[in-house]
py3Dmol code that shows the C-alpha trace and the ligand (Angstrom):
import py3Dmol

protein = """\
ATOM      1  CA  MET A   1       8.487   3.617 -41.957  1.00  0.00           C
ATOM      2  CA  ASN A   2       5.843   5.828 -43.558  1.00  0.00           C
ATOM      3  CA  ARG A   3       7.848   7.998 -46.025  1.00  0.00           C
ATOM      4  CA  THR A   4       5.360  10.842 -46.098  1.00  0.00           C
ATOM      5  CA  THR A   5       5.223  11.082 -42.304  1.00  0.00           C
ATOM      6  CA  ILE A   6       9.024  10.986 -42.062  1.00  0.00           C
ATOM      7  CA  ARG A   7       9.477  13.672 -44.757  1.00  0.00           C
ATOM      8  CA  ARG A   8       6.981  15.832 -42.890  1.00  0.00           C
ATOM      9  CA  LEU A   9       8.919  15.296 -39.650  1.00  0.00           C
ATOM     10  CA  GLN A  10      12.202  16.293 -41.336  1.00  0.00           C
ATOM     11  CA  GLU A  11      10.567  19.420 -42.705  1.00  0.00           C
ATOM     12  CA  GLN A  12       9.191  20.277 -39.230  1.00  0.00           C
ATOM     13  CA  VAL A  13      12.580  19.745 -37.555  1.00  0.00           C
ATOM     14  CA  TYR A  14      14.346  21.778 -40.263  1.00  0.00           C
ATOM     15  CA  GLN A  15      11.941  24.710 -39.837  1.00  0.00           C
ATOM     16  CA  ALA A  16      12.267  24.484 -36.052  1.00  0.00           C
ATOM     17  CA  ASN A  17      16.101  24.655 -36.336  1.00  0.00           C
ATOM     18  CA  LEU A  18      15.780  27.765 -38.492  1.00  0.00           C
ATOM     19  CA  GLU A  19      13.424  29.323 -35.973  1.00  0.00           C
ATOM     20  CA  LEU A  20      15.900  28.698 -33.165  1.00  0.00           C
ATOM     21  CA  LYS A  21      18.502  30.660 -35.166  1.00  0.00           C
ATOM     22  CA  GLU A  22      16.026  33.468 -36.048  1.00  0.00           C
ATOM     23  CA  TYR A  23      15.149  33.895 -32.358  1.00  0.00           C
ATOM     24  CA  GLY A  24      18.825  34.524 -31.592  1.00  0.00           C
ATOM     25  CA  LEU A  25      19.077  31.427 -29.388  1.00  0.00           C
ATOM     26  CA  VAL A  26      22.031  29.954 -31.263  1.00  0.00           C
ATOM     27  CA  THR A  27      25.659  30.948 -30.882  1.00  0.00           C
ATOM     28  CA  ALA A  28      27.723  29.691 -33.853  1.00  0.00           C
ATOM     29  CA  THR A  29      26.500  26.077 -34.258  1.00  0.00           C
ATOM     30  CA  PHE A  30      25.663  25.524 -30.575  1.00  0.00           C
ATOM     31  CA  GLY A  31      21.979  24.625 -30.855  1.00  0.00           C
ATOM     32  CA  ASN A  32      19.929  21.719 -32.094  1.00  0.00           C
ATOM     33  CA  VAL A  33      16.321  20.660 -32.461  1.00  0.00           C
ATOM     34  CA  SER A  34      14.956  17.155 -32.901  1.00  0.00           C
ATOM     35  CA  GLY A  35      11.525  15.678 -33.367  1.00  0.00           C
ATOM     36  CA  ILE A  36      10.101  12.147 -33.082  1.00  0.00           C
ATOM     37  CA  ASP A  37       7.479  10.180 -34.979  1.00  0.00           C
ATOM     38  CA  ARG A  38       6.062   8.088 -32.119  1.00  0.00           C
ATOM     39  CA  ALA A  39       4.383   5.543 -34.422  1.00  0.00           C
ATOM     40  CA  SER A  40       7.717   4.400 -35.861  1.00  0.00           C
ATOM     41  CA  GLY A  41      10.030   5.500 -33.070  1.00  0.00           C
ATOM     42  CA  ILE A  42      12.128   7.491 -35.605  1.00  0.00           C
ATOM     43  CA  VAL A  43      13.882  10.672 -34.526  1.00  0.00           C
ATOM     44  CA  ALA A  44      14.952  13.422 -36.944  1.00  0.00           C
ATOM     45  CA  ILE A  45      17.758  15.637 -35.677  1.00  0.00           C
ATOM     46  CA  LYS A  46      20.038  18.370 -36.954  1.00  0.00           C
ATOM     47  CA  PRO A  47      23.356  17.098 -38.385  1.00  0.00           C
ATOM     48  CA  SER A  48      26.472  17.765 -36.340  1.00  0.00           C
ATOM     49  CA  GLY A  49      28.387  21.047 -36.803  1.00  0.00           C
ATOM     50  CA  LEU A  50      26.777  22.087 -40.115  1.00  0.00           C
ATOM     51  CA  PRO A  51      26.255  25.836 -40.527  1.00  0.00           C
ATOM     52  CA  TYR A  52      22.587  26.831 -40.493  1.00  0.00           C
ATOM     53  CA  ASP A  53      22.645  28.180 -44.063  1.00  0.00           C
ATOM     54  CA  GLN A  54      23.679  24.730 -45.328  1.00  0.00           C
ATOM     55  CA  LEU A  55      20.770  22.874 -43.725  1.00  0.00           C
ATOM     56  CA  SER A  56      17.827  21.493 -45.666  1.00  0.00           C
ATOM     57  CA  PRO A  57      14.938  19.200 -44.660  1.00  0.00           C
ATOM     58  CA  GLU A  58      16.528  16.081 -46.175  1.00  0.00           C
ATOM     59  CA  LYS A  59      19.761  16.708 -44.233  1.00  0.00           C
ATOM     60  CA  MET A  60      17.943  16.168 -40.927  1.00  0.00           C
ATOM     61  CA  VAL A  61      19.436  12.867 -39.826  1.00  0.00           C
ATOM     62  CA  LEU A  62      17.129   9.961 -39.037  1.00  0.00           C
ATOM     63  CA  VAL A  63      17.999   7.787 -36.034  1.00  0.00           C
ATOM     64  CA  ASP A  64      16.094   5.109 -34.113  1.00  0.00           C
ATOM     65  CA  LEU A  65      15.740   4.821 -30.319  1.00  0.00           C
ATOM     66  CA  GLN A  66      18.834   2.588 -30.189  1.00  0.00           C
ATOM     67  CA  TYR A  67      20.965   5.410 -31.731  1.00  0.00           C
ATOM     68  CA  ASN A  68      21.300   3.728 -35.139  1.00  0.00           C
ATOM     69  CA  VAL A  69      21.482   6.157 -38.057  1.00  0.00           C
ATOM     70  CA  LEU A  70      18.777   5.027 -40.469  1.00  0.00           C
ATOM     71  CA  GLU A  71      19.397   7.322 -43.361  1.00  0.00           C
ATOM     72  CA  GLY A  72      21.800   9.936 -44.638  1.00  0.00           C
ATOM     73  CA  GLU A  73      25.577  10.353 -44.824  1.00  0.00           C
ATOM     74  CA  LEU A  74      25.805  13.097 -42.289  1.00  0.00           C
ATOM     75  CA  LYS A  75      26.632  12.505 -38.643  1.00  0.00           C
ATOM     76  CA  PRO A  76      23.759  13.407 -36.314  1.00  0.00           C
ATOM     77  CA  SER A  77      24.206  16.132 -33.675  1.00  0.00           C
ATOM     78  CA  SER A  78      26.736  15.203 -31.022  1.00  0.00           C
ATOM     79  CA  ASP A  79      23.884  15.558 -28.493  1.00  0.00           C
ATOM     80  CA  THR A  80      21.783  12.863 -30.163  1.00  0.00           C
ATOM     81  CA  LYS A  81      22.070  10.347 -27.328  1.00  0.00           C
ATOM     82  CA  THR A  82      20.764  12.923 -24.830  1.00  0.00           C
ATOM     83  CA  HIS A  83      17.772  13.644 -27.067  1.00  0.00           C
ATOM     84  CA  VAL A  84      17.045   9.928 -27.674  1.00  0.00           C
ATOM     85  CA  MET A  85      17.254   9.017 -23.974  1.00  0.00           C
ATOM     86  CA  LEU A  86      14.846  11.791 -23.140  1.00  0.00           C
ATOM     87  CA  TYR A  87      12.399  10.550 -25.780  1.00  0.00           C
ATOM     88  CA  ARG A  88      12.608   7.080 -24.254  1.00  0.00           C
ATOM     89  CA  SER A  89      11.654   8.342 -20.798  1.00  0.00           C
ATOM     90  CA  PHE A  90       9.433  11.354 -21.472  1.00  0.00           C
ATOM     91  CA  GLU A  91       6.860   9.493 -23.530  1.00  0.00           C
ATOM     92  CA  GLN A  92       4.483  12.381 -24.167  1.00  0.00           C
ATOM     93  CA  ILE A  93       6.995  14.726 -25.826  1.00  0.00           C
ATOM     94  CA  GLY A  94       7.477  15.166 -29.587  1.00  0.00           C
ATOM     95  CA  GLY A  95      10.341  17.629 -29.805  1.00  0.00           C
ATOM     96  CA  ILE A  96      13.526  18.602 -27.939  1.00  0.00           C
ATOM     97  CA  VAL A  97      15.761  21.671 -28.136  1.00  0.00           C
ATOM     98  CA  HIS A  98      19.234  22.304 -26.774  1.00  0.00           C
ATOM     99  CA  THR A  99      20.935  25.676 -26.860  1.00  0.00           C
ATOM    100  CA  HIS A 100      23.664  27.662 -25.188  1.00  0.00           C
ATOM    101  CA  SER A 101      21.473  30.782 -25.154  1.00  0.00           C
ATOM    102  CA  THR A 102      23.111  33.488 -23.023  1.00  0.00           C
ATOM    103  CA  TYR A 103      20.805  34.078 -20.052  1.00  0.00           C
ATOM    104  CA  ALA A 104      19.574  30.525 -19.518  1.00  0.00           C
ATOM    105  CA  THR A 105      23.178  29.349 -19.791  1.00  0.00           C
ATOM    106  CA  ALA A 106      24.218  32.002 -17.238  1.00  0.00           C
ATOM    107  CA  TRP A 107      21.872  30.365 -14.694  1.00  0.00           C
ATOM    108  CA  ALA A 108      23.168  26.904 -15.621  1.00  0.00           C
ATOM    109  CA  GLN A 109      26.770  28.086 -15.165  1.00  0.00           C
ATOM    110  CA  ALA A 110      25.850  29.681 -11.871  1.00  0.00           C
ATOM    111  CA  LEU A 111      24.450  26.220 -10.857  1.00  0.00           C
ATOM    112  CA  LYS A 112      21.172  27.800  -9.822  1.00  0.00           C
ATOM    113  CA  PRO A 113      17.577  26.758 -10.518  1.00  0.00           C
ATOM    114  CA  LEU A 114      15.573  29.583 -12.075  1.00  0.00           C
ATOM    115  CA  PRO A 115      12.915  30.694  -9.563  1.00  0.00           C
ATOM    116  CA  CYS A 116       9.459  31.677 -10.765  1.00  0.00           C
ATOM    117  CA  TYR A 117       9.373  35.443 -10.237  1.00  0.00           C
ATOM    118  CA  GLY A 118       6.352  36.302 -12.332  1.00  0.00           C
ATOM    119  CA  THR A 119       3.424  35.272 -14.485  1.00  0.00           C
ATOM    120  CA  THR A 120       5.412  35.125 -17.756  1.00  0.00           C
ATOM    121  CA  HIS A 121       7.336  32.263 -16.166  1.00  0.00           C
ATOM    122  CA  ALA A 122       4.195  30.717 -14.629  1.00  0.00           C
ATOM    123  CA  ASP A 123       2.417  30.705 -17.980  1.00  0.00           C
ATOM    124  CA  ILE A 124       4.923  28.102 -19.234  1.00  0.00           C
ATOM    125  CA  PHE A 125       6.652  26.529 -16.266  1.00  0.00           C
ATOM    126  CA  HIS A 126       4.700  25.455 -13.180  1.00  0.00           C
ATOM    127  CA  GLY A 127       7.415  26.340 -10.712  1.00  0.00           C
ATOM    128  CA  GLN A 128      11.184  26.803 -10.750  1.00  0.00           C
ATOM    129  CA  VAL A 129      13.188  25.482 -13.706  1.00  0.00           C
ATOM    130  CA  PRO A 130      15.559  23.029 -12.028  1.00  0.00           C
ATOM    131  CA  CYS A 131      19.319  22.866 -12.429  1.00  0.00           C
ATOM    132  CA  THR A 132      20.915  19.391 -12.524  1.00  0.00           C
ATOM    133  CA  ALA A 133      23.797  18.299 -10.301  1.00  0.00           C
ATOM    134  CA  VAL A 134      27.283  18.864 -11.683  1.00  0.00           C
ATOM    135  CA  MET A 135      28.446  15.808 -13.560  1.00  0.00           C
ATOM    136  CA  ARG A 136      30.795  13.492 -11.634  1.00  0.00           C
ATOM    137  CA  GLU A 137      34.230  12.411 -12.982  1.00  0.00           C
ATOM    138  CA  ASP A 138      33.130   8.807 -13.658  1.00  0.00           C
ATOM    139  CA  GLN A 139      30.103  10.073 -15.595  1.00  0.00           C
ATOM    140  CA  ILE A 140      32.282  12.384 -17.729  1.00  0.00           C
ATOM    141  CA  GLU A 141      34.533   9.440 -18.544  1.00  0.00           C
ATOM    142  CA  ARG A 142      31.605   7.138 -19.474  1.00  0.00           C
ATOM    143  CA  ASP A 143      29.243   8.141 -22.276  1.00  0.00           C
ATOM    144  CA  TYR A 144      29.089  11.916 -21.785  1.00  0.00           C
ATOM    145  CA  GLU A 145      25.925  12.525 -23.833  1.00  0.00           C
ATOM    146  CA  GLU A 146      24.057   9.650 -22.229  1.00  0.00           C
ATOM    147  CA  GLU A 147      25.123  10.817 -18.784  1.00  0.00           C
ATOM    148  CA  THR A 148      23.787  14.256 -19.588  1.00  0.00           C
ATOM    149  CA  ALA A 149      20.343  12.644 -20.019  1.00  0.00           C
ATOM    150  CA  VAL A 150      20.903  10.651 -16.807  1.00  0.00           C
ATOM    151  CA  GLN A 151      21.517  13.966 -14.992  1.00  0.00           C
ATOM    152  CA  ILE A 152      18.287  15.357 -16.407  1.00  0.00           C
ATOM    153  CA  LEU A 153      16.256  12.234 -15.613  1.00  0.00           C
ATOM    154  CA  GLU A 154      17.577  12.116 -12.024  1.00  0.00           C
ATOM    155  CA  THR A 155      16.562  15.737 -11.573  1.00  0.00           C
ATOM    156  CA  PHE A 156      13.082  14.992 -12.910  1.00  0.00           C
ATOM    157  CA  GLN A 157      12.433  12.350 -10.287  1.00  0.00           C
ATOM    158  CA  LEU A 158      11.308  15.393  -8.300  1.00  0.00           C
ATOM    159  CA  TYR A 159       9.494  17.236 -11.128  1.00  0.00           C
ATOM    160  CA  ASP A 160       6.769  16.589 -13.693  1.00  0.00           C
ATOM    161  CA  TYR A 161       8.250  16.975 -17.172  1.00  0.00           C
ATOM    162  CA  GLN A 162       4.848  18.004 -18.550  1.00  0.00           C
ATOM    163  CA  GLN A 163       4.522  20.849 -16.070  1.00  0.00           C
ATOM    164  CA  ILE A 164       8.184  21.943 -16.294  1.00  0.00           C
ATOM    165  CA  PRO A 165       9.176  21.594 -19.977  1.00  0.00           C
ATOM    166  CA  GLY A 166      12.814  22.448 -19.543  1.00  0.00           C
ATOM    167  CA  VAL A 167      15.933  22.124 -17.432  1.00  0.00           C
ATOM    168  CA  LEU A 168      19.302  23.809 -16.865  1.00  0.00           C
ATOM    169  CA  VAL A 169      22.153  21.321 -17.158  1.00  0.00           C
ATOM    170  CA  ALA A 170      24.764  22.411 -14.626  1.00  0.00           C
ATOM    171  CA  SER A 171      27.836  24.167 -16.066  1.00  0.00           C
ATOM    172  CA  HIS A 172      26.423  23.618 -19.552  1.00  0.00           C
ATOM    173  CA  GLY A 173      23.082  25.023 -20.735  1.00  0.00           C
ATOM    174  CA  PRO A 174      19.370  24.495 -21.208  1.00  0.00           C
ATOM    175  CA  PHE A 175      17.313  21.684 -22.715  1.00  0.00           C
ATOM    176  CA  THR A 176      13.597  22.222 -23.406  1.00  0.00           C
ATOM    177  CA  TRP A 177      10.915  19.959 -24.832  1.00  0.00           C
ATOM    178  CA  GLY A 178       7.303  20.052 -26.009  1.00  0.00           C
ATOM    179  CA  GLN A 179       4.600  18.180 -27.876  1.00  0.00           C
ATOM    180  CA  THR A 180       6.179  19.237 -31.204  1.00  0.00           C
ATOM    181  CA  PRO A 181       9.616  20.559 -32.274  1.00  0.00           C
ATOM    182  CA  GLU A 182       7.994  23.962 -32.766  1.00  0.00           C
ATOM    183  CA  LYS A 183       6.609  23.936 -29.219  1.00  0.00           C
ATOM    184  CA  ALA A 184      10.014  22.937 -27.843  1.00  0.00           C
ATOM    185  CA  VAL A 185      11.568  25.962 -29.623  1.00  0.00           C
ATOM    186  CA  TYR A 186       8.881  28.208 -28.127  1.00  0.00           C
ATOM    187  CA  HIS A 187       9.736  26.886 -24.668  1.00  0.00           C
ATOM    188  CA  SER A 188      13.409  27.565 -25.337  1.00  0.00           C
ATOM    189  CA  LEU A 189      12.633  31.148 -26.314  1.00  0.00           C
ATOM    190  CA  MET A 190      10.481  31.616 -23.205  1.00  0.00           C
ATOM    191  CA  LEU A 191      13.155  30.079 -20.955  1.00  0.00           C
ATOM    192  CA  GLU A 192      15.711  32.566 -22.328  1.00  0.00           C
ATOM    193  CA  THR A 193      13.263  35.440 -21.809  1.00  0.00           C
ATOM    194  CA  ILE A 194      12.412  34.603 -18.216  1.00  0.00           C
ATOM    195  CA  ALA A 195      16.062  33.910 -17.403  1.00  0.00           C
ATOM    196  CA  GLU A 196      16.875  37.462 -18.519  1.00  0.00           C
ATOM    197  CA  MET A 197      13.879  38.952 -16.706  1.00  0.00           C
ATOM    198  CA  ALA A 198      14.892  37.143 -13.519  1.00  0.00           C
ATOM    199  CA  ILE A 199      18.415  38.651 -13.613  1.00  0.00           C
ATOM    200  CA  LEU A 200      16.930  42.143 -14.092  1.00  0.00           C
ATOM    201  CA  SER A 201      14.422  41.640 -11.245  1.00  0.00           C
ATOM    202  CA  LEU A 202      17.202  40.462  -8.947  1.00  0.00           C
ATOM    203  CA  ASN A 203      19.207  43.534  -9.866  1.00  0.00           C
ATOM    204  CA  ILE A 204      16.325  45.779  -8.834  1.00  0.00           C
ATOM    205  CA  THR A 205      15.515  43.789  -5.713  1.00  0.00           C
ATOM    206  CA  PRO A 206      18.337  41.577  -4.476  1.00  0.00           C
ATOM    207  CA  GLY A 207      16.970  38.679  -2.463  1.00  0.00           C
ATOM    208  CA  LEU A 208      13.578  38.826  -4.270  1.00  0.00           C
ATOM    209  CA  LYS A 209      11.209  35.983  -3.340  1.00  0.00           C
ATOM    210  CA  ALA A 210       9.378  33.752  -5.859  1.00  0.00           C
ATOM    211  CA  ILE A 211       5.865  34.685  -7.010  1.00  0.00           C
ATOM    212  CA  LYS A 212       3.161  33.606  -4.600  1.00  0.00           C
ATOM    213  CA  LYS A 213       1.829  30.125  -5.219  1.00  0.00           C
ATOM    214  CA  SER A 214      -1.799  31.016  -5.840  1.00  0.00           C
ATOM    215  CA  LEU A 215      -0.824  33.452  -8.581  1.00  0.00           C
ATOM    216  CA  MET A 216       1.577  30.940 -10.132  1.00  0.00           C
ATOM    217  CA  ASP A 217      -1.025  28.186 -10.087  1.00  0.00           C
ATOM    218  CA  LYS A 218      -3.666  30.509 -11.603  1.00  0.00           C
ATOM    219  CA  HIS A 219      -1.453  31.406 -14.541  1.00  0.00           C
ATOM    220  CA  PHE A 220      -0.205  27.917 -15.291  1.00  0.00           C
ATOM    221  CA  LEU A 221      -3.525  26.164 -14.817  1.00  0.00           C
ATOM    222  CA  ARG A 222      -5.614  28.578 -16.882  1.00  0.00           C
ATOM    223  CA  LYS A 223      -3.440  27.629 -19.881  1.00  0.00           C
ATOM    224  CA  HIS A 224      -2.678  23.970 -19.179  1.00  0.00           C
ATOM    225  CA  GLY A 225      -4.455  20.944 -17.884  1.00  0.00           C
ATOM    226  CA  ARG A 226      -8.035  19.822 -17.766  1.00  0.00           C
ATOM    227  CA  ASN A 227      -9.671  23.105 -16.740  1.00  0.00           C
ATOM    228  CA  ALA A 228      -7.664  25.399 -18.996  1.00  0.00           C
ATOM    229  CA  TYR A 229      -9.690  28.252 -20.415  1.00  0.00           C
ATOM    230  CA  TYR A 230      -7.127  30.665 -21.938  1.00  0.00           C
ATOM    231  CA  GLY A 231      -7.282  31.388 -25.691  1.00  0.00           C
ATOM    232  CA  GLN A 232      -9.748  30.254 -28.352  1.00  0.00           C
ATOM    233  CA  PRO A 233     -11.584  26.921 -28.101  1.00  0.00           C
ATOM    234  CA  GLY A 234     -10.207  24.249 -30.396  1.00  0.00           C
ATOM    235  CA  LYS A 235      -7.049  26.192 -31.165  1.00  0.00           C
ATOM    236  CA  GLU A 236      -3.612  25.399 -29.890  1.00  0.00           C
ATOM    237  CA  ASN A 237      -2.760  28.396 -27.716  1.00  0.00           C
ATOM    238  CA  ARG A 238       0.592  29.830 -26.820  1.00  0.00           C
TER     239      ARG A 238
END
"""
ligand_1 = """\
1
ZN
Zn 25.637 21.909 -25.369
"""
view = py3Dmol.view(width=600, height=400)
view.addModel(protein, "pdb")
view.setStyle({"model": 0}, {"cartoon": {"style": "trace"}})
view.addModel(ligand_1, "xyz")
view.setStyle({"model": 1}, {"stick": {}})
view.zoomTo()
view.show()
């Protein structure tokens, strides 16, 4: 373990957790951010149930990809197994966020995927944000947090996690991810924003259809992928 790298990761994850709170995406302590150092396979994650004003970088709990706590007295977030399983499967991601933010959770509770109604959505998500199946009884009785990841991974057999960096877990709430913890928080904020916009649009025009494909593709692909041209060269663009 490279100490300097791990301290930097803890600092990054701590800052990302604070950002999540600042953006108003956290209700009470329902919200957590993690990050991974791919070289060592070490994950830093928010401790379980601790109020945000009591957090500090060194309190970010370190766990490995087999769920072992490597350092610290605090218990890691209760959602740790979900995060870790996603890191194991989605090999290109560096950060994960889970919240119960109001509008995204409203869609998750309604058991509905979030259709792409406009370019704000298409800038981040290349198509609808899927909603998982409702968890079965036997899954709830097994390892609940692992099964939450199973639900997500089953859903993403039909989607590309790099083109759709988020999901609505049925009856529960959203998970988002990105190349860094900060990016994952940004995706969480955008998911909440487009979830709210979608409800407003549907209020104005019930039965509204999704954005047309050419417009959706244009917006996503000018920002992402090989031929992206949005923003300044050499800079990471949002
Ligand atoms: Zn939750």
